[in-house]
C-alpha positions in Angstrom: -30.8 12.1 33.2 -29.0 14.2 30.6 -25.4 13.4 29.8 -22.9 15.7 28.2 -19.2 15.7 27.4 -16.6 18.3 28.0 -15.9 20.8 25.3 -12.6 20.4 23.4 -10.7 23.2 21.7 -8.5 22.4 18.7 -6.3 24.6 16.6 -6.3 24.1 12.8 -3.2 25.3 11.0 -2.5 25.5 7.3 0.3 22.9 7.4 0.7 22.7 3.7 0.5 26.5 3.0 -2.6 26.3 0.8 -1.5 23.2 -1.1 -4.2 20.9 0.4 -6.2 19.3 -2.4 -9.4 21.1 -3.4 -11.9 20.6 -6.2 -10.5 23.7 -7.9 -6.9 22.3 -7.7 -7.8 18.9 -9.2 -6.8 18.0 -12.7 -9.3 18.5 -15.5 -10.9 15.4 -17.1 -9.0 14.7 -20.3 -5.7 15.9 -18.8 -3.0 13.2 -18.7 -1.7 12.3 -15.2 2.0 12.2 -15.5 4.4 9.6 -14.1 5.7 12.3 -11.6 2.1 13.0 -10.5 1.4 9.5 -9.5 3.8 6.6 -9.0 4.2 3.5 -6.9 7.4 2.3 -5.3 8.4 -1.2 -4.0 10.8 -1.7 -1.2 11.9 -4.5 1.1 12.8 -4.5 4.8 16.2 -6.0 3.8 17.8 -6.3 0.4 20.4 -9.0 1.5 19.0 -12.1 3.2 19.7 -15.9 3.5 17.9 -18.7 1.8 14.5 -19.4 3.3 14.7 -16.2 5.4 11.4 -14.3 5.2 11.6 -10.7 4.2 8.8 -8.0 4.3 8.1 -6.3 1.0 5.6 -3.5 0.5 4.4 -1.1 -2.2 3.6 2.5 -1.6 1.7 4.9 -3.8 2.7 8.6 -4.1 0.0 10.9 -5.5 0.5 14.7 -6.0 -2.2 16.8 -4.4 -3.7 17.7 -7.8 -4.3 13.9 -8.3 -7.7 13.0 -6.7 -6.7 9.4 -6.0 -9.9 7.6 -4.9 -9.1 3.9 -5.0 -6.2 1.7 -6.0 -6.3 -2.0 -6.8 -3.9 -4.7 -7.9 -4.7 -5.3 -11.6 -2.3 -8.2 -12.1 0.3 -10.0 -10.1 3.2 -11.6 -11.8 4.4 -15.2 -11.6 6.8 -15.0 -8.7 9.7 -17.4 -9.4 12.3 -18.7 -6.9 10.3 -17.3 -4.0 7.2 -18.2 -2.0 4.9 -15.2 -1.3 2.2 -14.6 1.3 -0.1 -11.6 1.2 -0.4 -9.6 4.5 -3.0 -7.2 5.8 -2.1 -3.6 5.9 -3.4 -0.2 6.9 -4.1 2.1 3.9 -4.1 5.3 6.1 -2.3 7.9 3.9 0.0 10.7 5.1 1.7 13.7 3.5 5.3 13.3 2.4 7.7 15.6 0.7 9.7 14.4 -2.3 11.9 17.0 -3.7 9.9 20.2 -3.8 6.6 18.4 -4.1 4.0 17.3 -1.5 2.5 13.9 -2.1 -0.2 11.8 -0.5 1.5 8.6 0.4 0.1 5.3 1.6 0.5 1.5 1.4 -1.2 -0.4 -1.4 0.2 -3.9 -1.0 2.2 -5.8 1.5 3.6 -9.3 1.3 6.1 -11.7 2.9 8.7 -13.1 0.5 10.6 -16.4 1.3 13.5 -16.9 -1.1 13.9 -20.6 -2.1 17.5 -20.5 -3.5 20.6 -18.5 -3.3 21.7 -15.8 -5.8 20.2 -12.6 -7.2 16.4 -12.9 -7.3 14.3 -10.3 -9.1 10.9 -9.5 -7.7 8.9 -8.5 -10.9 6.9 -5.4 -11.1 3.2 -5.4 -10.0 0.5 -3.6 -11.9 -2.1 -1.4 -10.2 -5.3 0.2 -11.5 -5.9 3.7 -10.0 -9.2 5.5 -9.9 -8.8 9.3 -10.0 -11.4 12.0 -9.4 -11.1 14.8 -12.0 -13.3 17.8 -12.5 -15.3 18.3 -15.7 -14.5 21.8 -17.1 -17.7 21.7 -19.2 -20.0 21.7 -16.1 -20.9 24.9 -14.3 -21.1 25.2 -10.5 -24.8 24.7 -10.2 -24.8 21.5 -12.2 -21.8 20.2 -10.4 -23.7 20.1 -7.1 -26.2 17.6 -8.5 -24.4 15.4 -10.9 -21.7 13.2 -9.3 -20.6 16.2 -7.2 -19.0 17.6 -10.3 -16.4 14.8 -10.5 -15.6 12.3 -13.3 -13.7 9.1 -12.5 -10.7 8.5 -14.6 -8.6 5.3 -14.5 -4.9 4.9 -15.0 -2.5 2.0 -14.6 0.8 2.1 -12.8 3.6 -0.5 -12.4 6.1 -0.7 -9.6 9.8 -1.0 -10.6 11.4 -4.4 -10.3 13.2 -5.1 -7.0 16.3 -7.3 -6.6 17.1 -9.4 -3.5 20.6 -10.7 -2.9 20.1 -14.2 -1.3 23.1 -15.7 0.5 23.4 -19.5 0.8 23.1 -21.2 4.2 26.1 -23.0 5.6 26.3 -26.7 4.6 25.5 -29.3 5.6 22.0 -28.6 7.0 21.4 -29.8 10.6 19.3 -32.9 11.0 15.6 -32.2 10.9 16.1 -28.7 9.4 12.7 -27.5 8.1 14.0 -24.7 5.8 12.7 -22.0 8.2 15.2 -19.2 9.0 14.5 -16.5 11.6 12.9 -16.1 15.0 9.4 -17.5 15.5 6.9 -17.6 18.3 3.8 -19.7 18.6 0.9 -18.9 20.9 -2.2 -21.0 21.6 -5.4 -20.1 23.4 -9.1 -21.2 23.5 -11.7 -18.8 22.1 -13.8 -18.7 25.2 -13.6 -21.0 28.2 -17.3 -22.1 28.5 -18.1 -25.0 26.2 -21.1 -27.2 25.9 -21.2 -30.9 25.0 -19.9 -31.5 21.4 -18.7 -27.9 21.0 -15.5 -27.5 19.0 -12.7 -25.4 20.5 
């Protein structure tokens, strides 16, 4: 028997008033990508925490629509001092944001959990990223463009996040007996992966 779905009507609007990135609007290869065209920010969920209290820190890229950002990678991570860090998974789904009078493509490029190990002002050092950008080759004509790398050339630029400072307050003394240096609300769940086991199976 034949199956079919219902038709759906959608309305497409020009949300960004013609500013959506197109090949024609991309930067030419050989053109420098300025710091205002592409930059990365670092922010924490809280800037003032207690010792051993985990805090979420993430990095976001901001690319102008003329910047054909294709990929972004961590090039080098610093030696984090006075903190323990744990990388977290994240969604890289970008969205459009407005900063000043400019429209940027913004997304997450790194997320981690930071656990301060002592009180005081702790500086989270900058993190370096390598960014792959698609640029158009002005020396190619339209016919050649269709067959050679779609008319794009990959350019690479590096960007660093600014440093970020956490103010870490000391915990009240003395510590309770058995204190494990974990501060916050925690939950622990346990479950078997499947209920049907054969002899000698590991669950």
